[in-house]
C-alpha positions in Angstrom: 6.0 1.7 -32.8 4.7 4.1 -30.2 2.0 6.5 -31.4 3.3 10.1 -31.9 1.4 12.9 -30.1 -0.5 15.5 -32.2 2.4 18.0 -32.2 5.1 15.5 -33.1 2.9 14.2 -35.9 2.3 17.7 -37.3 6.1 18.3 -37.2 6.7 15.0 -39.1 4.0 15.9 -41.7 5.6 19.4 -42.2 9.1 17.9 -42.7 7.7 15.5 -45.3 6.0 18.4 -47.1 9.2 20.5 -46.9 11.2 17.7 -48.5 8.7 17.4 -51.3 8.7 21.2 -51.9 12.5 21.4 -52.0 12.4 19.2 -55.1 10.9 22.2 -56.9 13.3 24.8 -55.6 16.9 25.6 -56.5 19.4 23.2 -54.9 21.1 25.9 -52.8 17.8 26.3 -50.8 18.6 23.1 -49.0 21.6 24.9 -47.3 19.3 27.7 -46.2 16.8 25.3 -44.6 19.5 23.3 -42.9 21.0 26.6 -41.6 17.8 27.8 -39.9 16.7 24.4 -38.7 17.7 25.0 -35.0 16.1 28.5 -34.8 12.8 28.0 -36.5 9.8 25.6 -36.3 8.9 23.1 -39.0 5.8 25.2 -39.7 7.9 28.4 -40.3 10.3 26.5 -42.6 7.4 25.1 -44.6 5.9 28.6 -45.0 9.3 29.9 -46.1 9.4 27.2 -48.8 6.0 28.1 -50.2 7.0 31.8 -50.3 10.3 31.1 -51.9 8.6 29.0 -54.6 6.4 31.9 -55.5 9.4 34.2 -55.7 11.4 31.9 -58.0 8.3 31.3 -60.2 8.0 35.1 -60.5 11.7 35.4 -61.5 11.2 32.5 -64.0 8.4 34.4 -65.7 9.7 38.0 -65.5 13.5 38.2 -65.1 15.7 37.8 -68.3 18.4 35.8 -66.5 16.1 33.4 -64.8 13.8 32.8 -67.8 16.3 30.6 -69.6 16.8 27.9 -67.1 14.5 25.6 -65.0 14.1 26.7 -61.4 15.9 23.6 -60.2 19.0 24.7 -62.2 19.4 28.2 -60.7 22.7 28.9 -59.0 23.2 30.8 -55.8 25.4 33.5 -57.4 22.4 34.5 -59.5 20.8 36.0 -56.4 23.2 38.9 -56.9 21.6 39.7 -60.2 18.3 40.5 -58.4 17.8 44.2 -57.6 15.7 46.0 -55.1 13.4 47.1 -57.9 12.8 43.5 -58.9 11.7 42.7 -55.4 9.4 45.8 -55.3 7.9 44.6 -58.6 7.5 41.1 -57.0 5.5 42.6 -54.2 3.3 44.4 -56.7 2.8 41.1 -58.6 1.6 39.5 -55.3 -1.4 41.9 -55.2 -3.0 39.8 -57.9 -1.8 36.9 -60.0 -3.1 33.7 -61.5 -1.8 30.2 -61.1 -3.3 26.9 -62.4 -6.4 28.9 -63.5 -6.9 30.2 -60.0 -6.8 33.9 -59.1 -4.6 34.7 -56.0 -4.3 37.9 -54.1 -2.3 39.1 -51.1 -3.1 42.0 -48.8 -0.5 43.9 -46.9 0.0 41.2 -44.3 0.5 38.6 -47.0 3.1 40.8 -48.7 4.8 41.5 -45.3 5.2 37.8 -44.6 6.6 37.0 -48.1 9.1 39.9 -47.9 10.1 38.7 -44.4 10.8 35.3 -45.8 12.9 36.8 -48.6 14.8 39.0 -46.1 15.7 35.9 -44.0 16.7 34.0 -47.2 19.0 36.8 -48.5 20.4 37.6 -45.1 21.5 34.0 -44.6 23.6 33.8 -47.8 24.8 37.4 -47.4 26.1 36.8 -43.8 27.9 33.7 -45.0 29.5 35.9 -47.8 28.2 33.6 -50.5 26.5 36.5 -52.2 27.7 40.2 -52.3 24.4 42.0 -52.1 21.2 42.0 -50.0 18.5 43.8 -52.1 15.7 42.4 -49.9 17.0 44.6 -47.0 16.6 47.7 -49.1 12.9 47.2 -49.7 10.5 48.7 -47.2 7.9 46.6 -45.5 4.4 47.2 -46.8 2.5 49.5 -44.4 -0.2 47.7 -42.5 -3.6 49.4 -42.1 -4.9 49.1 -38.6 -7.6 46.6 -38.3 -10.2 46.7 -35.6 -10.0 43.7 -33.3 -13.2 41.7 -33.6 -14.4 40.2 -30.3 -17.6 39.1 -28.7 -19.3 41.4 -26.2 -20.3 39.8 -22.9 -24.0 39.4 -23.9 -22.9 37.8 -27.2 -20.7 35.3 -25.2 -23.7 34.3 -23.1 -25.9 34.0 -26.2 -23.3 31.8 -28.0 -23.0 29.4 -25.1 -26.8 29.2 -24.7 -27.0 28.4 -28.4 -24.4 25.7 -28.2 -26.1 24.2 -25.2 -29.7 24.4 -26.3 -29.4 24.3 -30.1 -32.3 26.7 -30.7 -33.1 28.0 -34.2 -32.0 24.8 -35.9 -33.7 22.7 -38.5 -34.8 19.2 -37.7 -31.7 17.7 -39.3 -29.4 20.2 -37.6 -31.0 19.5 -34.3 -30.5 15.7 -34.7 -26.8 16.3 -35.5 -26.5 18.8 -32.6 -27.8 16.2 -30.1 -24.8 14.0 -30.9 -22.2 16.7 -30.5 -23.6 19.4 -28.1 -21.7 18.1 -25.0 -18.4 18.1 -26.9 -19.1 21.4 -28.6 -20.0 23.1 -25.3 -16.8 21.9 -23.6 -14.7 22.9 -26.6 -16.1 26.4 -27.0 -16.2 27.0 -23.2 -12.6 26.0 -23.1 -11.6 28.4 -25.9 -13.5 31.3 -24.3 -12.4 30.5 -20.8 -8.6 30.1 -21.4 -7.8 31.9 -24.7 -5.7 29.0 -26.0 -5.0 28.7 -29.7 -7.1 26.4 -31.8 -4.0 24.3 -32.6 -3.3 24.0 -28.9 -6.9 23.0 -28.3 -7.0 20.2 -30.9 -3.6 19.0 -29.8 -4.9 18.3 -26.2 -4.7 14.7 -25.0 -6.9 13.3 -22.1 -3.9 13.2 -19.8 -3.2 16.9 -20.4 -6.3 17.8 -18.3 -5.7 18.1 -14.6 -8.9 18.5 -12.6 -7.0 18.5 -9.3 -5.4 21.8 -10.1 -7.9 22.9 -12.8 -5.2 23.2 -15.4 -4.4 22.0 -18.9 -0.9 21.3 -20.4 -0.6 23.0 -23.8 2.2 22.9 -26.4 2.8 26.5 -27.4 4.1 27.8 -30.8 7.8 27.0 -30.9 7.3 23.8 -29.0 7.5 25.0 -25.4 4.9 23.7 -22.9 2.8 25.7 -20.4 0.0 25.0 -17.9 -3.1 27.2 -18.5 -5.6 27.3 -15.6 -9.4 27.3 -16.0 -12.3 28.3 -13.9 -15.5 26.6 -12.7 -17.5 27.0 -15.9 -14.8 25.4 -17.9 -14.4 22.7 -15.3 -18.1 21.8 -15.4 -18.2 21.6 -19.2 -15.0 19.5 -19.4 -16.1 17.1 -16.7 -19.5 16.6 -18.5 -17.7 15.9 -21.8 -15.1 13.7 -20.1 -17.9 11.3 -19.0 -19.0 11.0 -22.6 -15.4 10.8 -23.9 -14.6 7.8 -21.7 -17.5 5.8 -23.3 -16.2 6.4 -26.9 -13.9 3.9 -28.6 -11.5 5.9 -30.7 -10.0 5.0 -34.0 -6.5 3.5 -33.9 -3.9 6.2 -33.5 -6.4 8.6 -31.8 -6.7 6.9 -28.4 -5.2 9.8 -26.5 -7.0 12.7 -28.2 -9.3 14.7 -25.9 -11.7 16.1 -28.6 -13.0 13.5 -31.1 -15.0 13.9 -34.3 -18.1 11.7 -35.0 -15.7 9.4 -36.9 -13.9 9.0 -33.5 -10.7 10.7 -34.7 -8.9 13.7 -33.3 -10.7 16.9 -34.3 -8.8 19.0 -36.9 -8.2 22.7 -36.8 -10.4 23.1 -39.8 -13.3 21.2 -38.1 -13.1 23.5 -35.1 -13.1 26.6 -37.3 -16.3 25.4 -39.1 -17.9 24.5 -35.8 -17.2 27.9 -34.3 -18.5 29.6 -37.5 -21.7 27.6 -37.4 -22.6 28.5 -33.9 -21.4 32.1 -34.0 -23.3 32.9 -37.2 -26.6 32.2 -35.4 -25.6 34.7 -32.7 -24.2 37.6 -34.7 -24.4 38.3 -38.4 -22.2 41.4 -38.3 -19.1 39.8 -36.8 -17.0 37.1 -38.5 -16.2 35.0 -35.5 -13.3 32.5 -35.7 -11.5 30.5 -32.9 -8.9 33.3 -32.9 -11.7 35.9 -32.2 -12.7 33.8 -29.2 -9.1 34.1 -28.1 -9.3 37.9 -28.5 -12.5 37.9 -26.5 -10.8 36.1 -23.6 -7.7 38.4 -23.8 -10.0 41.5 -23.7 -12.0 40.2 -20.7 -8.8 39.3 -18.8 -7.2 42.7 -19.5 -10.4 44.6 -18.5 -10.6 42.6 -15.2 -6.9 42.8 -14.3 -5.4 45.8 -16.1 -2.2 43.6 -16.3 -0.9 43.5 -19.8 2.0 41.3 -18.7 -0.4 38.7 -17.3 -2.4 38.7 -20.5 0.8 38.2 -22.6 1.8 35.3 -20.3 -1.5 33.5 -20.3 -2.0 34.0 -24.1 1.5 32.6 -24.7 2.9 35.8 -26.4 6.7 35.6 -26.3 6.9 39.4 -26.6 4.6 41.7 -24.5 4.7 44.2 -27.4 2.6 41.8 -29.4 0.0 41.9 -26.7 0.2 45.7 -26.4 -0.3 46.0 -30.1 -3.5 43.9 -30.0 -5.0 45.7 -27.0 -3.8 49.2 -27.7 -7.4 50.6 -27.8 -8.0 49.2 -24.3 -4.8 50.8 -23.1 -6.1 54.2 -24.4 -9.4 53.7 -22.6 -7.5 53.1 -19.3 -5.4 56.2 -19.9 -8.5 58.3 -20.4 -9.9 56.9 -17.1 -6.7 58.2 -15.4 -7.6 61.8 -16.4 -10.6 61.8 -14.0 -9.3 59.3 -11.4 -7.2 61.7 -9.4 -8.9 64.7 -7.8 -6.6 67.7 -7.1 -9.2 69.6 -4.9 -12.4 68.6 -3.4 -15.5 70.1 -5.0 -16.9 72.9 -2.8 -20.6 73.6 -2.6 -21.0 77.3 -2.5 
């Protein structure tokens, strides 16, 4: 059997997890997941399943009708018994609750996502006229507080790359470990900073996806579409140096195609890259919590400042809607508008 690529394997894993989760949900949920199969990714459907499980667990504990039956015995008509007030109370419950002796909390973004899942769920059955009411549509989305976009300044980018390359300020043990990984780590972080690709796109890269003739990489975007992202000389140099090392490594079975390998010679995971970035960045800045996504924001900011083209930034970052990009870089848009105030002279200054 031919080895699946990273993305196909992830989809397969998600489908298996979804099937397992459906065993703990009401039977009619199966119809919902089949109905949205062609318009959503496996990752989205899995997230919906987790969110719906929390919702039904809340009803099981708090709603008189739902208390008397096991969740797997619920009937679709019962959804009409849930009122908008019940859903509002559910959102309040999400602020803080305990499960399996673990405290769980959700901020506004977490609540927004869970309400969005519920809206899709209710809308599906309402549109099919299986239920008569859609209380989820009556509940307002939690208001998000604006969060400042954290990114590295140009001098911090230089410090970070220097730290990855030289491994200064490390203990003897850290330095020995760094010696084994520094060429890979420099290539990986340079690639993230120099292209703005997502961490999932990065770990999903295969050797054949790198094209040095055109200085481009083939990435699989969210939703499954493919795109070529081009890179500059600094990324080219770091990748070529790593590629020499990579060709001398014998990967574990099933990981032969992977570009970035762990010390166990397996494809690097998203979690491993997150830890790697955190380790290096914490030595450069203690005030900013730097993640792979913050490196992506750093690239987007630099590209927008250099070009002023928000549509180009959206395209390169793989945003399907330019409004997503505008929302992220609104502060920079404001700066550019302020510059416009003094860019046009109506009359020349006269020395008198």
